[in-house]
N, C-alpha and C positions, 0 to 999 in steps of 0.2 A: 850830159845826165840832166833830167828835168825832174825835179822831185814835186813840183807842183803837180804833176801827172799822176802821181801816186795819191795824193790827198784828193785830187779831183774823182779819180776812180771809186776811191773809198767812200768818198761822200755820197755819190751816186748809189752804190751798193747799199749804204746804210738807210737812204732814202726808199729803195726798190728791193728791198732784201726778200726776194723771192726766186725761185729756180727759173722762172720764165724770163724774167730780166737778166739774171745771170748768164743764162747759155745765149741768150740773144745779144751779149756784149762780151763775148770770150776775147774778141779782139783787143777791145779795150783793157781787159784783164792782162792778156799777153804784154801789151804795151807797158802797163803800169807795173808788172812784175819784172819786167828787162830793166827798167830804171831803178827799181828796188835791188835787184842784183848787182846792178852798176855801183850804187852807193855801198853796198856790203863788200864789194870787191875793194873800193878805195878804204873803207874802214879797216878791211884786213890789213891793207899795206901801211895804213897810217898806226894802228895800234901794234902791228908787228915790229915797228920800229922799236917799242919797249919791250913787247912780249912775243918773241920770235915763236913761242910754241903753237901760235894760231895761223902762221903763215901758211900751212900746207892746205888749208880749207879752201874748197870751192864755194862760191854763194850758193848755188842751187842746193847744196847739201845742207844748208844751215836754216832754211825756210820753214815754215808750219803752213799746214792747209787751212784755208777759209773755212771749210767745211765744220759745222758745229756737230757735236754730239748732243742731241736733244733729247734722249731717251728719259734723264731724270731731271730735266730743267723745265720749269712753267713757260720760259721763253721758247717758243717752238721756231723762231726765225733761224733758218737753214744755215745761215753765214755768219762767221764774224768780221766785221769790216774793218780788220786791222791787218796790216802785214807785220810778221813778226819773225824774228831770227834770234838764234843763241849762237855765240862765237867763242869758242873755247878750243883747248888742246884735243879735246874728244868730240868735236863737232857740236851738234844741235843738242846732244844728250845733257839731261842736266845736271850731270856729274861727269868731269872735274866742271866745277862752276867757273863760268866765264862772264861775257859781257852779252847784255841782253837788250835787242832794239825792237821796240814796238811803236809803229807809225799807226795811229788813229785819230781822224780829224776830230775838232771840237775841244782840243785841249785834253784828250785823253793819251797823247803820246808821251813815251817815257824811255829813258836809257836805265838799264839796270843791272845790278851786279849780285852775285852770291848764290845761295842755294834757295830757290822759290818753292821746290817741293817738299811736302811734309809727309809723303806716304812711305819714305824708305827709312824705316825703324833703326836700321843698321846705321845709316849715315847720320841720322840724328845723334844716336848714341856715340859714335865717333867724334862729332863736334862738341857735344856736351863734355865728353871726357878730356877733350883737348883744351877747352876754354877752362876747365877746372884745375888742369894741371899746369897750364900758362897763362894765367889771368893777367899778368903784367904786360905782356905783350900784345893780349886782346885789348886791354885798356890803353895802351899807347897807341893803337891804331884809331879805335874808335872815339877817343877823346882828343886826339890831335887837332889843332885848330884848322888845319887845311881839310881835314875830314868834316868836321862839326859843321863847318860853314856850308857844306854842300848836301849832306847825308843825314838821315837818321836810321838806324838799324830797325827795320820790320821783320814781321813774321808772325805765323801763329804760334799760340803760346798757352801753356797750362795755368791754372790758376795758382798753383804752388809750386815750389821747388821740388823736384822729384825726391822721395826719401832716402835716395842712396847718396844724396849729396847734403853738405853743410849748408842749412838754411841761412848761416853768417857770411858764407863764402862771398869775398869782394865783387864777384860776379854773378851774384845769386840770380839776380834779375834776368840774365841772359840764358842761364841754366834752365829755365823754364821754356824757352823757347823751342819749337820743333822745327822751325825755319829761320833761315837769317838772311835777310836780303835789302838790297838798296833800291830805291827808285827815285831818278830826277825827273821831274816833269820838263816837257818840251813844248812850247808852242808851235801852232801850225806856221806862223809866220817866219819862225827861224828856219822850221824844215823847209820852208820854200826857198830859202836862199841857199840854192845849191852850191855856191861858191865858197860859202864860208861853214855851212852845216857840220860837213864831215870833219872839220879841224876842230871845231867846238865839241862834237861828240867825242873825239878822240881824247881830247883833254879831260873831258869828264870821266872816261872809261878808264884812263890812266890814273886819276885820283882814287879810283875805286880798287885798283890793281893789289894795294898791300891788304885789304880786306879779304879779296878772292884768294890771294897767295895763302893767308892765313887759313882760309877754310880748306883750300886744296891740301895743305899739309896736314890738317886734320883728317882729311879723308883718303889719305895716301893708303893705298890698297884696296880700297872699297870697290866690289865687283857690282855692276848693274844686274838685277835679278834677270834670269832668263825666262822669257814668255814660254 
């Protein structure tokens, strides 16, 4: 596995973000994608040592397309120069939450966990209700030294606590959120170290596991909307 190949291809795509270059360099894409899938396979096995629920996944089923939806964007560049994947018991679906990997050169890569999507109103309601009902468990996770040293809970948020909740609730700040996620930035040089990066990533992901477990408990029974 050569992770430098991934970064090199994405750097070139970022510089030449047009359809002509992309189609002229499909072989380079296939090579970079193959190395990305090798990385994912190694991560599945390593994370699976602590979370066996993800072991059934196949790397090719966890990745996202490079093509961008530019219909409502001022940026009309056709490709997102990043390789992305979500590893969870449900594959790449946003729920159940799992372990998110984005590789994008220039210091934009990160390891993520939690619920990034804020478009599922039922999921937001379920998590809010769970935090309201189990505030101590939430606090014990996000306030633990081993968590705070690495992560800060992020997410889209309302300006005020929803009216159905106590504004003096001990976790009132997080009841305003519509999504709850973590991002741990990763430098290009670390990703290039193919010998050590998978183990490093595994350790970060396992530190996220209690956070993911809490959200997945809150989301038990959630059904993804049918298209």
